[in-house]
C-alpha positions in Angstrom: 104.1 109.4 10.5 103.0 106.1 12.5 103.4 103.1 12.5 101.3 99.4 13.5 104.0 96.4 13.7 101.4 93.3 12.7 99.0 93.1 9.7 96.7 90.9 11.1 93.0 92.2 11.5 93.9 94.6 14.6 97.2 95.8 12.7 94.8 96.3 9.6 91.8 98.2 12.2 94.2 100.1 13.6 95.5 101.7 10.5 92.5 101.9 8.7 91.1 104.1 11.4 93.6 106.1 11.9 93.6 107.0 7.9 89.6 107.8 8.0 91.6 110.5 10.9 93.9 111.7 8.9 96.8 110.3 9.7 99.9 108.8 8.1 100.2 104.8 8.6 102.3 102.8 7.4 101.8 99.0 8.5 105.3 96.0 8.9 103.9 92.0 8.4 106.6 90.1 9.0 105.2 87.2 7.6 104.6 87.1 3.4 100.4 87.1 3.9 98.8 89.9 6.0 95.6 88.5 8.1 96.8 86.7 10.4 95.1 83.6 12.1 92.7 84.7 9.5 94.9 83.4 6.7 93.1 80.7 4.5 94.5 77.8 2.2 92.7 77.6 -1.5 90.3 74.9 -2.4 88.7 74.3 -5.5 85.7 76.8 -4.5 86.5 79.9 -2.2 89.5 79.9 -0.3 88.5 78.6 3.2 90.5 79.3 6.7 93.5 78.0 8.5 92.1 78.0 11.5 88.6 78.0 12.2 86.6 81.1 12.2 83.0 82.2 12.0 81.1 85.4 14.1 78.8 85.2 16.4 75.8 87.9 16.7 77.2 90.0 19.9 80.8 90.9 17.4 78.7 93.9 16.3 81.9 96.0 15.0 83.0 93.7 12.8 79.7 94.3 11.5 79.8 97.7 11.3 83.2 97.9 9.5 81.8 95.1 6.7 78.8 97.7 6.3 81.5 100.3 5.9 83.7 98.1 3.5 81.0 97.4 1.2 80.9 94.1 2.3 77.4 94.1 3.9 75.7 92.1 2.3 78.2 89.2 1.9 77.8 89.0 5.3 75.5 85.2 5.9 74.0 84.3 9.4 73.3 80.8 9.4 72.1 78.0 12.0 75.7 76.5 12.9 74.5 73.2 14.8 75.9 71.9 18.1 76.2 67.7 19.3 78.0 66.5 21.2 79.8 62.9 20.9 79.5 60.1 23.9 79.2 56.5 24.4 79.7 56.2 19.9 76.2 58.2 19.7 76.2 62.0 18.0 73.5 64.2 20.8 72.7 67.0 18.5 72.3 69.5 21.7 70.7 72.4 19.3 66.9 72.7 20.1 65.2 72.6 23.0 63.5 68.8 22.5 67.0 67.5 21.6 68.7 68.8 25.0 65.2 67.1 27.0 66.5 64.3 25.0 70.2 64.2 26.1 70.7 60.8 28.8 73.3 62.0 30.4 71.9 64.6 32.9 68.5 64.6 34.7 65.8 67.1 34.4 67.4 68.8 37.1 70.5 69.1 35.2 69.1 70.5 32.2 67.4 73.1 34.2 69.9 74.1 36.2 72.3 74.6 32.8 69.2 75.8 30.8 68.9 78.5 33.3 73.0 79.9 33.3 72.6 79.8 29.5 70.0 82.7 30.2 72.0 83.9 32.4 69.1 83.6 35.1 70.8 82.6 38.5 68.2 80.7 40.5 69.7 79.8 43.5 67.9 79.8 46.7 64.6 79.6 44.5 64.0 83.1 43.8 65.3 83.7 40.1 68.0 86.6 39.7 68.2 88.4 36.8 70.9 90.7 37.5 73.6 88.1 39.2 76.1 87.6 36.5 75.8 91.7 34.9 79.9 92.2 36.2 82.5 89.6 35.5 84.6 90.9 37.4 83.0 89.6 40.4 83.9 85.9 39.0 87.2 86.8 37.8 88.4 85.1 41.1 86.0 82.0 41.2 87.7 79.0 40.0 85.0 77.7 37.4 84.5 74.1 39.3 83.2 75.8 42.2 81.6 78.3 40.2 79.3 75.3 38.3 79.0 73.3 41.5 78.0 76.5 42.8 75.3 77.5 40.2 74.3 74.7 38.4 75.0 71.4 39.8 77.6 68.1 40.0 75.9 66.2 37.6 75.8 69.9 35.1 80.0 69.7 35.4 80.4 65.9 35.0 78.6 64.7 32.2 78.5 68.2 30.3 81.3 70.9 30.9 84.3 68.8 32.0 85.0 67.5 29.2 85.0 70.7 27.7 86.8 72.2 30.0 89.7 68.8 29.9 89.7 69.6 26.0 89.4 73.7 26.3 92.5 74.0 28.6 94.0 70.4 29.8 95.8 70.8 33.1 95.1 74.1 33.2 91.6 74.1 33.5 91.7 74.4 36.8 93.5 78.1 36.4 90.7 79.4 34.3 88.2 81.8 35.8 84.6 81.5 36.3 84.1 85.3 34.2 85.5 83.3 31.0 82.4 81.1 31.3 80.3 83.8 31.5 81.7 86.1 29.0 81.8 82.8 26.7 78.4 81.3 27.8 77.6 85.7 27.0 79.7 86.0 23.5 77.7 82.7 22.2 74.6 83.6 23.7 71.7 84.2 20.3 70.1 81.0 19.4 66.9 79.6 17.9 65.6 77.4 20.0 63.4 75.5 17.3 67.1 75.1 14.6 70.0 76.4 16.7 73.0 78.9 17.1 73.4 81.8 14.3 76.2 82.9 13.4 78.1 84.8 11.1 79.9 83.9 7.9 81.2 86.0 4.8 80.3 84.7 1.5 83.4 83.8 0.0 85.0 83.4 3.4 87.4 86.0 5.8 89.6 86.5 2.9 87.1 89.2 1.3 87.0 91.0 3.9 91.3 91.5 4.8 91.4 91.8 1.3 89.2 95.3 1.3 90.7 95.4 5.0 93.8 96.5 3.1 92.7 98.4 -0.1 90.8 100.5 1.9 94.5 101.3 4.2 95.9 101.3 0.8 98.5 98.3 -0.6 101.4 100.8 -0.9 101.2 101.1 3.0 101.1 97.7 3.9 104.4 96.1 3.6 105.3 92.0 4.4 108.2 90.2 4.9 109.2 93.2 7.4 109.8 92.1 10.7 110.2 94.9 13.3 113.5 94.8 15.3 113.5 97.8 17.2 112.2 101.0 18.4 113.9 103.6 20.5 113.2 106.7 22.2 114.2 109.9 23.1 113.1 112.3 25.7 110.5 109.9 26.9 108.8 109.8 23.9 109.0 107.3 20.5 111.3 108.0 18.2 112.4 105.6 15.9 111.0 102.3 14.4 113.4 99.6 12.9 112.7 96.8 10.7 115.0 94.3 8.3 113.7 93.3 4.4 114.4 91.4 1.9 116.5 94.6 0.8 118.2 94.6 4.0 117.8 97.0 7.4 115.5 100.1 7.8 115.5 102.9 10.5 112.3 105.3 10.0 111.2 108.3 12.2 107.8 107.8 13.8 105.1 109.5 15.5 104.0 106.5 17.3 103.8 103.0 17.1 101.2 100.8 17.4 101.7 97.1 18.5 99.2 94.9 16.9 100.9 91.7 17.7 101.7 88.9 19.9 103.2 89.9 23.8 106.2 88.9 22.9 106.9 90.6 19.9 106.1 93.4 22.2 108.8 92.0 24.6 111.2 92.6 22.4 110.9 95.7 20.7 110.1 97.8 24.0 111.2 95.7 27.0 107.5 95.4 28.6 106.7 91.7 29.6 103.1 90.3 29.0 103.0 88.2 32.1 99.5 85.9 30.2 100.3 82.6 29.6 99.1 81.6 25.6 98.3 78.4 24.6 99.0 76.9 20.5 96.4 74.6 18.9 97.1 72.2 15.9 94.2 72.6 12.9 94.0 70.5 10.2 91.0 71.4 7.5 90.7 67.8 5.7 89.3 67.6 2.1 87.0 65.3 2.0 84.8 63.2 -0.4 81.6 62.3 1.5 80.5 64.2 4.5 81.4 62.7 8.6 78.4 63.6 10.3 75.8 66.5 9.8 76.3 68.6 12.6 78.9 72.0 12.4 80.1 71.3 15.7 80.9 68.3 17.2 82.4 68.1 21.0 83.7 65.0 22.1 83.0 63.6 25.5 85.7 61.5 26.0 90.0 61.4 25.8 90.3 61.8 22.6 93.4 63.0 20.5 92.0 65.7 19.6 89.4 68.8 21.1 86.8 68.7 18.1 85.6 67.8 15.3 84.1 71.8 13.3 83.0 70.5 9.9 83.0 73.2 8.1 80.8 72.3 4.7 78.3 71.8 7.6 78.0 74.9 8.0 78.9 76.6 4.6 77.4 74.5 1.5 80.2 72.2 0.1 79.4 73.7 -3.6 80.9 77.0 -2.1 84.0 74.5 -2.1 84.3 72.7 -6.0 80.9 70.3 -3.9 84.0 69.1 -1.1 83.7 68.6 2.0 85.7 70.6 4.9 86.8 68.7 8.3 88.6 70.7 10.8 90.1 68.6 13.6 91.5 71.1 16.2 93.2 71.0 19.0 94.8 72.7 22.1 98.7 72.4 23.5 99.0 74.1 26.9 103.2 73.4 27.2 105.6 72.9 23.9 106.8 69.5 25.7 103.7 68.3 24.8 103.6 64.5 22.7 101.4 66.6 20.6 103.2 69.4 19.8 106.3 67.3 19.4 105.0 65.0 16.6 105.8 65.5 12.9 102.7 65.9 10.8 102.8 62.9 9.1 101.7 61.2 13.1 99.7 63.5 13.7 97.1 63.2 10.5 98.0 59.0 11.1 96.7 59.3 14.5 93.9 61.7 14.3 91.8 60.1 11.5 92.8 57.0 12.7 90.9 57.8 15.9 87.6 59.8 13.5 87.1 56.2 12.0 87.6 54.5 15.6 84.5 57.4 16.7 82.7 56.9 13.2 83.3 52.9 11.7 82.2 54.2 8.2 84.5 56.9 7.6 86.2 55.6 4.9 90.2 56.7 4.3 90.4 57.2 0.6 87.6 59.3 0.2 90.6 62.0 2.1 91.7 64.3 -0.6 94.5 66.1 1.2 95.0 66.4 5.2 96.2 70.5 5.8 97.8 70.6 9.6 99.2 74.2 10.9 100.4 74.9 14.5 99.8 78.7 16.4 102.1 78.5 19.5 100.0 81.7 21.1 96.8 81.1 19.0 95.0 82.2 22.9 95.2 83.5 26.3 94.7 81.2 28.7 92.2 83.3 31.1 93.7 82.3 34.6 91.7 83.8 38.0 93.0 87.7 37.7 93.7 88.0 34.1 92.4 91.3 34.0 95.0 92.1 36.5 97.1 90.9 33.6 95.5 92.8 30.6 98.2 94.9 28.6 97.1 98.5 28.6 96.3 99.9 25.2 98.2 102.9 25.7 101.4 102.3 27.2 103.2 106.1 28.1 103.6 105.4 31.6 105.4 102.2 31.4 107.0 102.7 28.0 107.2 105.4 26.6 104.9 107.7 24.9 103.1 107.5 21.4 103.8 102.7 22.1 100.4 101.5 21.6 99.0 98.0 22.1 96.0 96.5 20.4 97.4 92.8 19.8 96.6 89.1 21.2 96.7 90.2 25.6 94.7 93.3 25.1 91.3 94.2 26.3 89.3 93.7 23.9 90.6 90.5 23.7 88.5 89.6 26.8 87.2 87.8 28.0 87.4 85.4 24.7 89.2 86.1 21.6 87.6 87.1 18.8 88.5 88.8 15.2 85.4 91.3 16.7 87.8 91.7 19.3 91.3 92.9 17.1 88.8 95.7 15.4 88.5 96.9 19.3 92.0 97.0 19.7 93.4 98.5 17.0 91.0 101.0 16.9 91.7 101.9 20.4 94.5 102.1 20.0 94.3 104.6 16.8 91.3 106.4 18.7 93.7 107.5 21.1 96.6 108.1 18.7 94.4 110.8 16.6 92.9 112.6 20.0 96.2 113.4 21.5 97.1 114.9 18.3 
């Protein structure tokens, strides 16, 4: 028996792969629901994710799994329109004419930004096409230094710096240029006449999670089961103990895959992960009317949130009973920050009031519902030297034979976290287990 700790996408993927390779599996999920960060809310139509989700064209493994699960025809590739809110104006930034019309950078700034997004190094006047191929070359380079060297000060100050402030706050100076380059590669495919190409399942990601659970077998997935201990005998994992509403159980195990945050791994095995995580606060605002006509709106001033993501400008509102869904999201670098300590009601008032300041036509009476979610470990802080901190898939040397890790601090979640990375990490652990038999 193989035990998988964590019923998110990584854990379910690991169990799915193990079963395909002939191994008996039990998934232990501490909460009442599977899905992890892909958990959902009900709406007047389809369910919607608690934290916004979409796929980029580079996420190939999850697409392959969707095909295997019979969901390939439900994966839709849509245009996700992006814009930048600066000085009271929404500036669309998807097509070449829109970028050319953006007034807050010079023509030369835009040229240098464009070359970077195409991964072309034009320093010295001779274009080079392989400078950015190996991300490890930039692991120890601060983002600001990289952008000043590879673009212009105008690009840094008028485009990237507000985004970095929103994403990493006072940690932005710690972040590696490799993360930025990885994000460019990760989110690189776009139609220059329309915008960025992003994927979303008809019905949301809930059908994908449900189909994974069905493939694993619901009888092999136990929710409300919190793993509390892993024992080792003769250098190999021996038993796992977990608590349920019915009491504590200890079972023999051939291997344990920890597909959860590294603090769970530390509690179970003593393995200490040095990766820092940032929290996230995310609201889904259900409205009678649309706020904007763009999907992803970055904000260039000191707002109480980092971005406005209007989901129903990406997926039609008809899928949600004609209602409009807006994500309001912010990252938190420290649990002592005011945002993390505020009550849900205080956040609702602060955020919706600021939306009203940004958009005077916004009518608070059109808000039907404001639902807030918090996660203390939503994403890693991709600081310089991050690769030295990732947790190996196989922890036989560090902990014991038969202990594996597929959580957010795994190599598959570098240089950008994603559902695809969760699938890859789960598969990597499963294949190592199956191959050793």
